[in-house]
N, CA, C and O atoms as CSV, one atom per row, in Angstrom:
chain,resi,resn,atom,element,x,y,z
A,1,UNK,N,N,130.466,-155.894,-119.086
A,1,UNK,CA,C,131.419,-154.520,-118.740
A,1,UNK,C,C,130.094,-153.767,-118.156
A,1,UNK,O,O,130.342,-152.571,-118.001
A,2,UNK,N,N,128.656,-154.139,-117.756
A,2,UNK,CA,C,128.133,-153.409,-117.127
A,2,UNK,C,C,127.899,-153.508,-116.144
A,2,UNK,O,O,127.393,-152.731,-115.334
A,3,UNK,N,N,128.536,-155.341,-116.024
A,3,UNK,CA,C,127.983,-155.234,-114.167
A,3,UNK,C,C,129.504,-154.756,-113.758
A,3,UNK,O,O,129.636,-154.461,-112.571
A,4,UNK,N,N,130.386,-154.669,-114.394
A,4,UNK,CA,C,131.620,-154.155,-113.975
A,4,UNK,C,C,131.546,-152.723,-113.205
A,4,UNK,O,O,132.004,-152.436,-112.099
A,5,UNK,N,N,130.862,-151.952,-114.083
A,5,UNK,CA,C,130.517,-150.958,-114.290
A,5,UNK,C,C,129.837,-150.361,-112.819
A,5,UNK,O,O,130.389,-149.641,-111.988
A,6,UNK,N,N,128.358,-150.954,-112.801
A,6,UNK,CA,C,128.164,-151.297,-111.659
A,6,UNK,C,C,128.536,-151.767,-110.216
A,6,UNK,O,O,127.885,-151.521,-109.200
A,7,UNK,N,N,129.239,-152.202,-110.266
A,7,UNK,CA,C,129.979,-153.122,-109.292
A,7,UNK,C,C,130.966,-151.896,-108.475
A,7,UNK,O,O,131.249,-151.666,-107.300
A,8,UNK,N,N,131.267,-151.336,-109.674
A,8,UNK,CA,C,132.242,-150.481,-109.009
A,8,UNK,C,C,131.418,-149.312,-108.308
A,8,UNK,O,O,131.502,-149.002,-107.119
A,9,UNK,N,N,130.540,-148.676,-109.351
A,9,UNK,CA,C,129.195,-147.548,-108.791
A,9,UNK,C,C,129.074,-148.194,-107.144
A,9,UNK,O,O,129.239,-147.527,-106.123
A,10,UNK,N,N,128.707,-149.817,-107.216
A,10,UNK,CA,C,128.026,-149.806,-105.760
A,10,UNK,C,C,129.491,-149.814,-104.881
A,10,UNK,O,O,129.292,-149.530,-103.700
A,11,UNK,N,N,130.574,-150.016,-105.132
A,11,UNK,CA,C,131.503,-149.977,-103.873
A,11,UNK,C,C,131.865,-148.564,-103.613
A,11,UNK,O,O,131.883,-147.878,-102.591
A,12,UNK,N,N,132.175,-148.322,-104.969
A,12,UNK,CA,C,132.349,-146.214,-104.393
A,12,UNK,C,C,131.555,-145.835,-103.542
A,12,UNK,O,O,132.030,-145.294,-102.544
A,13,UNK,N,N,129.862,-146.019,-103.675
A,13,UNK,CA,C,128.790,-145.297,-102.698
A,13,UNK,C,C,128.901,-146.141,-101.841
A,13,UNK,O,O,128.012,-145.758,-101.081
A,14,UNK,N,N,129.412,-147.200,-101.276
A,14,UNK,CA,C,129.546,-147.746,-100.528
A,14,UNK,C,C,130.654,-147.240,-99.116
A,14,UNK,O,O,130.487,-147.070,-97.908
A,15,UNK,N,N,131.937,-147.123,-100.175
A,15,UNK,CA,C,132.943,-146.332,-98.897
A,15,UNK,C,C,132.741,-145.009,-99.018
A,15,UNK,O,O,133.575,-144.389,-98.358
A,16,UNK,N,N,131.827,-144.182,-99.701
A,16,UNK,CA,C,131.285,-143.130,-99.188
A,16,UNK,C,C,130.322,-142.671,-98.315
A,16,UNK,O,O,130.465,-141.669,-97.614
A,17,UNK,N,N,129.192,-143.488,-98.340
A,17,UNK,CA,C,128.441,-143.519,-96.942
A,17,UNK,C,C,128.822,-144.221,-95.875
A,17,UNK,O,O,128.198,-143.852,-94.880
A,18,UNK,N,N,129.698,-145.207,-95.629
A,18,UNK,CA,C,130.557,-145.581,-95.016
A,18,UNK,C,C,131.061,-144.703,-94.344
A,18,UNK,O,O,130.802,-144.651,-93.141
A,19,UNK,N,N,132.083,-143.600,-95.060
A,19,UNK,CA,C,132.732,-142.886,-94.327
A,19,UNK,C,C,132.208,-141.570,-93.477
A,19,UNK,O,O,132.590,-141.071,-92.418
A,20,UNK,N,N,131.070,-141.200,-94.497
A,20,UNK,CA,C,130.200,-140.314,-94.193
A,20,UNK,C,C,129.355,-140.674,-92.081
A,20,UNK,O,O,129.223,-139.878,-91.151
A,21,UNK,N,N,129.006,-142.208,-92.182
A,21,UNK,CA,C,128.543,-142.547,-90.948
A,21,UNK,C,C,129.611,-142.448,-89.935
A,21,UNK,O,O,129.423,-141.936,-88.831
A,22,UNK,N,N,130.663,-142.912,-90.300
A,22,UNK,CA,C,131.475,-142.954,-89.438
A,22,UNK,C,C,132.021,-141.356,-89.086
A,22,UNK,O,O,132.351,-141.258,-87.904
A,23,UNK,N,N,132.162,-140.238,-89.783
A,23,UNK,CA,C,132.194,-139.099,-89.233
A,23,UNK,C,C,130.992,-138.746,-88.491
A,23,UNK,O,O,131.095,-138.261,-87.365
A,24,UNK,N,N,129.850,-138.954,-89.042
A,24,UNK,CA,C,128.247,-138.435,-88.106
A,24,UNK,C,C,128.496,-139.181,-86.385
A,24,UNK,O,O,128.307,-138.600,-85.317
A,25,UNK,N,N,128.863,-140.301,-86.547
A,25,UNK,CA,C,129.185,-140.986,-85.564
A,25,UNK,C,C,129.971,-140.346,-84.419
A,25,UNK,O,O,129.518,-140.071,-83.308
A,26,UNK,N,N,131.536,-140.104,-84.973
A,26,UNK,CA,C,132.127,-139.320,-84.404
A,26,UNK,C,C,132.011,-138.734,-83.682
A,26,UNK,O,O,132.227,-138.899,-82.482
A,27,UNK,N,N,131.470,-137.527,-84.476
A,27,UNK,CA,C,131.006,-136.021,-83.767
A,27,UNK,C,C,129.772,-136.094,-83.137
A,27,UNK,O,O,129.394,-135.125,-82.477
A,28,UNK,N,N,128.938,-137.298,-83.257
A,28,UNK,CA,C,127.988,-136.966,-81.699
A,28,UNK,C,C,128.759,-137.981,-80.520
A,28,UNK,O,O,128.072,-138.341,-79.565
A,29,UNK,N,N,130.297,-138.461,-80.617
A,29,UNK,CA,C,130.343,-138.936,-79.490
A,29,UNK,C,C,130.872,-137.634,-78.353
A,29,UNK,O,O,131.198,-136.544,-78.822
A,30,UNK,N,N,130.909,-137.861,-76.994
A,30,UNK,CA,C,131.428,-136.746,-76.083
A,30,UNK,C,C,132.937,-136.039,-76.877
A,30,UNK,O,O,133.321,-134.870,-76.901
A,31,UNK,N,N,133.489,-137.167,-77.415
A,31,UNK,CA,C,134.742,-136.231,-77.521
A,31,UNK,C,C,134.565,-135.212,-78.889
A,31,UNK,O,O,135.108,-134.107,-78.888
A,32,UNK,N,N,133.831,-135.642,-79.946
A,32,UNK,CA,C,133.471,-134.950,-81.010
A,32,UNK,C,C,132.404,-133.595,-80.629
A,32,UNK,O,O,132.413,-132.567,-81.307
A,33,UNK,N,N,131.543,-133.786,-79.489
A,33,UNK,CA,C,130.823,-132.470,-78.852
A,33,UNK,C,C,131.569,-131.549,-78.858
A,33,UNK,O,O,131.593,-130.691,-79.741
A,34,UNK,N,N,132.682,-131.604,-77.338
A,34,UNK,CA,C,133.660,-131.280,-76.803
A,34,UNK,C,C,134.328,-130.510,-77.978
A,34,UNK,O,O,134.311,-129.281,-78.049
A,35,UNK,N,N,134.844,-131.223,-78.779
A,35,UNK,CA,C,135.723,-130.645,-79.635
A,35,UNK,C,C,134.822,-129.687,-80.751
A,35,UNK,O,O,135.410,-128.715,-81.224
A,36,UNK,N,N,133.452,-129.943,-81.161
A,36,UNK,CA,C,132.454,-128.926,-81.763
A,36,UNK,C,C,132.480,-127.843,-80.910
A,36,UNK,O,O,132.488,-126.748,-81.472
A,37,UNK,N,N,132.499,-127.853,-79.467
A,37,UNK,CA,C,132.161,-126.726,-78.440
A,37,UNK,C,C,132.983,-125.963,-78.059
A,37,UNK,O,O,132.629,-124.871,-77.613
A,38,UNK,N,N,134.315,-126.323,-78.127
A,38,UNK,CA,C,136.015,-125.759,-78.200
A,38,UNK,C,C,135.793,-124.793,-79.094
A,38,UNK,O,O,136.098,-123.606,-78.976
A,39,UNK,N,N,135.175,-125.396,-80.126
A,39,UNK,CA,C,135.370,-124.487,-81.881
A,39,UNK,C,C,134.649,-123.040,-81.345
A,39,UNK,O,O,135.142,-121.915,-81.256
A,40,UNK,N,N,133.559,-123.428,-81.089
A,40,UNK,CA,C,132.415,-122.491,-80.782
A,40,UNK,C,C,132.575,-121.584,-79.625
A,40,UNK,O,O,131.851,-120.616,-79.390
A,41,UNK,N,N,133.468,-121.933,-79.004
A,41,UNK,CA,C,133.635,-120.759,-77.622
A,41,UNK,C,C,134.754,-120.132,-78.273
A,41,UNK,O,O,134.680,-118.904,-78.319
A,42,UNK,N,N,135.974,-120.767,-78.891
A,42,UNK,CA,C,136.769,-119.996,-79.316
A,42,UNK,C,C,136.800,-118.781,-80.556
A,42,UNK,O,O,137.594,-117.858,-80.738
A,43,UNK,N,N,135.208,-119.339,-81.546
A,43,UNK,CA,C,134.825,-118.508,-82.376
A,43,UNK,C,C,134.475,-117.285,-81.992
A,43,UNK,O,O,134.691,-116.228,-82.586
A,44,UNK,N,N,133.790,-117.502,-80.726
A,44,UNK,CA,C,132.844,-116.418,-80.121
A,44,UNK,C,C,134.288,-115.712,-79.144
A,44,UNK,O,O,134.152,-114.585,-79.619
A,45,UNK,N,N,134.958,-115.623,-78.614
A,45,UNK,CA,C,135.656,-115.193,-78.007
A,45,UNK,C,C,136.343,-114.436,-79.166
A,45,UNK,O,O,136.389,-113.211,-79.049
A,46,UNK,N,N,136.796,-114.907,-80.089
A,46,UNK,CA,C,137.329,-113.827,-81.343
A,46,UNK,C,C,136.640,-112.688,-81.530
A,46,UNK,O,O,136.922,-111.499,-81.383
A,47,UNK,N,N,135.662,-113.286,-81.890
A,47,UNK,CA,C,134.549,-112.225,-82.033
A,47,UNK,C,C,133.887,-110.985,-81.452
A,47,UNK,O,O,133.334,-110.056,-82.039
A,48,UNK,N,N,134.077,-111.195,-80.167
A,48,UNK,CA,C,133.789,-110.610,-78.751
A,48,UNK,C,C,135.147,-109.606,-78.422
A,48,UNK,O,O,134.978,-108.584,-77.757
A,49,UNK,N,N,136.608,-110.009,-78.981
A,49,UNK,CA,C,137.346,-109.258,-78.724
A,49,UNK,C,C,137.758,-108.231,-80.277
A,49,UNK,O,O,138.288,-107.140,-80.487
A,50,UNK,N,N,137.306,-109.059,-80.902
A,50,UNK,CA,C,137.408,-107.995,-82.260
A,50,UNK,C,C,136.063,-106.853,-82.245
A,50,UNK,O,O,136.085,-105.857,-82.969
A,51,UNK,N,N,135.110,-107.108,-81.477
A,51,UNK,CA,C,133.666,-106.192,-80.970
A,51,UNK,C,C,134.077,-105.144,-80.389
A,51,UNK,O,O,133.950,-103.983,-80.778
A,52,UNK,N,N,134.804,-105.703,-79.023
A,52,UNK,CA,C,136.061,-104.922,-78.238
A,52,UNK,C,C,137.087,-103.489,-78.712
A,52,UNK,O,O,137.291,-102.357,-78.271
A,53,UNK,N,N,137.468,-104.175,-79.658
A,53,UNK,CA,C,138.165,-103.383,-80.407
A,53,UNK,C,C,138.103,-102.332,-81.297
A,53,UNK,O,O,138.800,-101.332,-81.466
A,54,UNK,N,N,137.053,-102.802,-81.862
A,54,UNK,CA,C,136.071,-101.960,-83.191
A,54,UNK,C,C,135.323,-100.539,-81.689
A,54,UNK,O,O,135.284,-99.316,-81.828
A,55,UNK,N,N,134.983,-101.148,-80.768
A,55,UNK,CA,C,134.540,-100.391,-80.202
A,55,UNK,C,C,135.352,-99.415,-79.319
A,55,UNK,O,O,134.763,-98.338,-79.408
A,56,UNK,N,N,136.113,-99.320,-78.746
A,56,UNK,CA,C,137.602,-98.753,-78.304
A,56,UNK,C,C,137.547,-98.127,-79.648
A,56,UNK,O,O,136.518,-97.492,-79.875
A,57,UNK,N,N,138.252,-98.164,-80.386
A,57,UNK,CA,C,138.208,-97.446,-81.696
A,57,UNK,C,C,137.184,-96.472,-82.132
A,57,UNK,O,O,137.551,-95.493,-82.783
A,58,UNK,N,N,135.898,-96.648,-81.828
A,58,UNK,CA,C,134.735,-95.894,-82.561
A,58,UNK,C,C,135.010,-94.834,-81.055
A,58,UNK,O,O,135.146,-93.626,-81.247
A,59,UNK,N,N,135.070,-95.339,-79.733
A,59,UNK,CA,C,135.532,-93.885,-78.759
A,59,UNK,C,C,136.677,-93.454,-79.042
A,59,UNK,O,O,136.902,-92.267,-78.806
A,60,UNK,N,N,137.420,-94.045,-79.456
A,60,UNK,CA,C,138.983,-92.756,-79.460
A,60,UNK,C,C,138.357,-92.244,-80.768
A,60,UNK,O,O,138.926,-91.164,-80.927
A,61,UNK,N,N,137.342,-92.445,-81.987
A,61,UNK,CA,C,137.772,-91.681,-82.805
A,61,UNK,C,C,136.535,-90.295,-82.683
A,61,UNK,O,O,136.537,-89.161,-83.161
A,62,UNK,N,N,135.730,-90.907,-81.968
A,62,UNK,CA,C,134.563,-89.941,-81.066
A,62,UNK,C,C,135.347,-88.545,-80.429
A,62,UNK,O,O,135.318,-87.346,-80.705
A,63,UNK,N,N,136.070,-89.406,-79.409
A,63,UNK,CA,C,136.144,-88.657,-78.615
A,63,UNK,C,C,137.261,-87.406,-79.053
A,63,UNK,O,O,137.282,-86.461,-78.265
A,64,UNK,N,N,138.202,-87.324,-80.260
A,64,UNK,CA,C,138.799,-86.580,-81.311
A,64,UNK,C,C,137.834,-86.141,-81.549
A,64,UNK,O,O,137.880,-84.981,-81.142
A,65,UNK,N,N,136.422,-86.439,-82.212
A,65,UNK,CA,C,135.682,-85.287,-82.866
A,65,UNK,C,C,135.479,-84.244,-81.719
A,65,UNK,O,O,135.790,-83.054,-81.753
A,66,UNK,N,N,134.776,-85.077,-80.491
A,66,UNK,CA,C,134.427,-84.141,-79.240
A,66,UNK,C,C,135.585,-82.758,-79.056
A,66,UNK,O,O,135.295,-81.601,-78.753
A,67,UNK,N,N,136.933,-83.325,-79.346
A,67,UNK,CA,C,137.604,-82.392,-78.577
A,67,UNK,C,C,138.147,-81.167,-79.833
A,67,UNK,O,O,138.712,-80.091,-79.637
A,68,UNK,N,N,137.667,-81.907,-81.334
A,68,UNK,CA,C,137.813,-80.811,-82.422
A,68,UNK,C,C,136.696,-79.671,-82.046
A,68,UNK,O,O,136.852,-78.454,-82.144
A,69,UNK,N,N,135.470,-80.405,-81.567
A,69,UNK,CA,C,134.421,-79.391,-81.624
A,69,UNK,C,C,134.595,-78.334,-80.549
A,69,UNK,O,O,134.277,-77.157,-80.719
A,70,UNK,N,N,135.096,-78.800,-79.482
A,70,UNK,CA,C,135.173,-77.806,-78.429
A,70,UNK,C,C,136.357,-77.181,-78.534
A,70,UNK,O,O,136.821,-76.553,-77.582
A,71,UNK,N,N,137.123,-77.309,-79.978
A,71,UNK,CA,C,138.783,-76.732,-79.449
A,71,UNK,C,C,138.048,-75.293,-80.773
A,71,UNK,O,O,138.314,-74.092,-80.810
A,72,UNK,N,N,137.165,-76.070,-81.609
A,72,UNK,CA,C,136.668,-74.974,-82.562
A,72,UNK,C,C,135.546,-74.236,-82.140
A,72,UNK,O,O,135.224,-73.264,-82.824
A,73,UNK,N,N,134.789,-74.567,-80.977
A,73,UNK,CA,C,134.017,-73.662,-80.522
A,73,UNK,C,C,134.314,-72.530,-79.081
A,73,UNK,O,O,133.750,-71.495,-78.727
A,74,UNK,N,N,135.537,-73.365,-78.482
A,74,UNK,CA,C,136.047,-71.970,-77.119
A,74,UNK,C,C,137.196,-71.645,-77.429
A,74,UNK,O,O,137.644,-70.567,-77.037
A,75,UNK,N,N,137.983,-72.548,-78.249
A,75,UNK,CA,C,139.605,-71.645,-78.980
A,75,UNK,C,C,140.177,-72.581,-77.660
A,75,UNK,O,O,141.255,-72.145,-77.255
A,76,UNK,N,N,139.813,-73.454,-77.111
A,76,UNK,CA,C,140.816,-74.252,-75.981
A,76,UNK,C,C,140.822,-75.671,-76.793
A,76,UNK,O,O,140.036,-76.470,-77.302
A,77,UNK,N,N,142.441,-75.430,-76.548
A,77,UNK,CA,C,142.907,-77.038,-76.350
A,77,UNK,C,C,143.655,-77.562,-76.052
A,77,UNK,O,O,144.873,-77.446,-75.920
A,78,UNK,N,N,142.554,-78.582,-75.839
A,78,UNK,CA,C,143.223,-79.406,-74.235
A,78,UNK,C,C,145.045,-79.896,-74.618
A,78,UNK,O,O,145.433,-79.950,-75.785
A,79,UNK,N,N,145.978,-80.213,-73.418
A,79,UNK,CA,C,146.957,-80.731,-74.131
A,79,UNK,C,C,147.192,-82.133,-74.262
A,79,UNK,O,O,146.694,-82.890,-73.430
A,80,UNK,N,N,147.884,-82.575,-75.196
A,80,UNK,CA,C,148.018,-83.778,-75.692
A,80,UNK,C,C,148.336,-84.438,-74.650
A,80,UNK,O,O,149.034,-84.179,-73.670
A,81,UNK,N,N,147.553,-85.599,-75.077
A,81,UNK,CA,C,147.891,-86.622,-73.881
A,81,UNK,C,C,147.003,-86.519,-72.648
A,81,UNK,O,O,146.979,-87.367,-71.757
A,82,UNK,N,N,146.222,-85.325,-72.677
A,82,UNK,CA,C,144.944,-85.116,-71.547
A,82,UNK,C,C,143.596,-85.747,-71.895
A,82,UNK,O,O,142.535,-85.124,-71.935
A,83,UNK,N,N,143.742,-86.959,-72.125
A,83,UNK,CA,C,142.523,-88.179,-72.805
A,83,UNK,C,C,141.129,-87.743,-71.716
A,83,UNK,O,O,140.673,-88.791,-71.259
A,84,UNK,N,N,140.687,-87.038,-71.418
A,84,UNK,CA,C,139.956,-87.141,-71.094
A,84,UNK,C,C,139.317,-87.887,-69.561
A,84,UNK,O,O,140.098,-87.528,-68.679
A,85,UNK,N,N,138.482,-88.552,-69.099
A,85,UNK,CA,C,138.347,-89.303,-68.016
A,85,UNK,C,C,139.133,-91.221,-67.894
A,85,UNK,O,O,139.149,-92.094,-67.026
A,86,UNK,N,N,139.546,-91.109,-68.990
A,86,UNK,CA,C,139.946,-92.525,-68.853
A,86,UNK,C,C,141.489,-92.112,-69.163
A,86,UNK,O,O,142.221,-92.808,-69.867
A,87,UNK,N,N,141.945,-90.734,-68.472
A,87,UNK,CA,C,143.387,-90.555,-68.623
A,87,UNK,C,C,144.065,-91.136,-67.699
A,87,UNK,O,O,143.884,-90.591,-66.611
A,88,UNK,N,N,144.760,-91.999,-67.670
A,88,UNK,CA,C,146.000,-91.874,-66.242
A,88,UNK,C,C,146.359,-90.596,-65.527
A,88,UNK,O,O,146.138,-90.264,-64.363
A,89,UNK,N,N,146.809,-90.126,-66.256
A,89,UNK,CA,C,147.546,-88.910,-65.728
A,89,UNK,C,C,146.791,-87.949,-64.887
A,89,UNK,O,O,147.293,-87.327,-63.951
A,90,UNK,N,N,145.199,-87.836,-65.383
A,90,UNK,CA,C,144.414,-87.199,-64.224
A,90,UNK,C,C,144.105,-87.507,-62.643
A,90,UNK,O,O,143.692,-86.764,-61.752
A,91,UNK,N,N,144.615,-89.452,-62.646
A,91,UNK,CA,C,144.094,-89.717,-61.728
A,91,UNK,C,C,144.785,-89.458,-60.234
A,91,UNK,O,O,145.990,-89.294,-60.424
A,92,UNK,N,N,144.500,-89.373,-58.989
A,92,UNK,CA,C,145.705,-88.537,-58.289
A,92,UNK,C,C,146.003,-90.042,-57.956
A,92,UNK,O,O,145.303,-90.988,-58.317
A,93,UNK,N,N,147.283,-90.123,-57.124
A,93,UNK,CA,C,148.227,-91.387,-57.234
A,93,UNK,C,C,147.781,-91.926,-55.865
A,93,UNK,O,O,147.649,-91.122,-54.943
A,94,UNK,N,N,147.525,-93.324,-55.656
A,94,UNK,CA,C,147.012,-93.574,-54.593
A,94,UNK,C,C,148.376,-93.503,-53.499
A,94,UNK,O,O,149.516,-93.418,-53.955
A,95,UNK,N,N,148.154,-93.542,-52.254
A,95,UNK,CA,C,149.089,-93.041,-50.815
A,95,UNK,C,C,149.175,-94.358,-50.208
A,95,UNK,O,O,148.449,-95.261,-49.793
A,96,UNK,N,N,150.150,-94.113,-50.320
A,96,UNK,CA,C,151.009,-95.262,-49.671
A,96,UNK,C,C,150.362,-95.459,-47.688
A,96,UNK,O,O,150.517,-94.474,-46.967
A,97,UNK,N,N,149.830,-96.510,-47.192
A,97,UNK,CA,C,149.447,-96.468,-45.739
A,97,UNK,C,C,150.861,-96.739,-44.613
A,97,UNK,O,O,151.672,-97.665,-44.599
A,98,UNK,N,N,150.763,-95.755,-43.898
A,98,UNK,CA,C,151.668,-96.406,-43.305
A,98,UNK,C,C,151.255,-98.095,-42.316
A,98,UNK,O,O,150.102,-98.368,-41.979
A,99,UNK,N,N,152.328,-98.904,-42.051
A,99,UNK,CA,C,152.038,-99.922,-41.146
A,99,UNK,C,C,151.949,-99.250,-39.768
A,99,UNK,O,O,152.491,-98.220,-39.366
A,100,UNK,N,N,150.934,-100.296,-39.016
A,100,UNK,CA,C,150.712,-99.666,-37.747
A,100,UNK,C,C,151.634,-100.408,-37.065
A,100,UNK,O,O,152.270,-101.204,-37.756
A,101,UNK,N,N,151.878,-100.365,-35.907
A,101,UNK,CA,C,152.938,-101.650,-35.602
A,101,UNK,C,C,152.962,-101.349,-34.103
A,101,UNK,O,O,153.638,-102.044,-33.344
């Protein structure tokens, strides 16, 4: 009975080590490295996008705080939608150039 037990332990250990070695070899291959690199780039792109969204939200919040502070101190309320230097409404429309012919 002891021999059968140790045979089973040996078989299970051999299968586990074989699978681990196969997985390690797959990751070290060019396709495995490209897969890992692709996953890392996707993760980085997601983090950069998330960071950008957080920065924009913080800018918007700070801009609102500044508008409120100016309104409180001066009594001047900016019209709704006049969002400072980023507002498209304040930019002059580009003039169309006449085609010379």
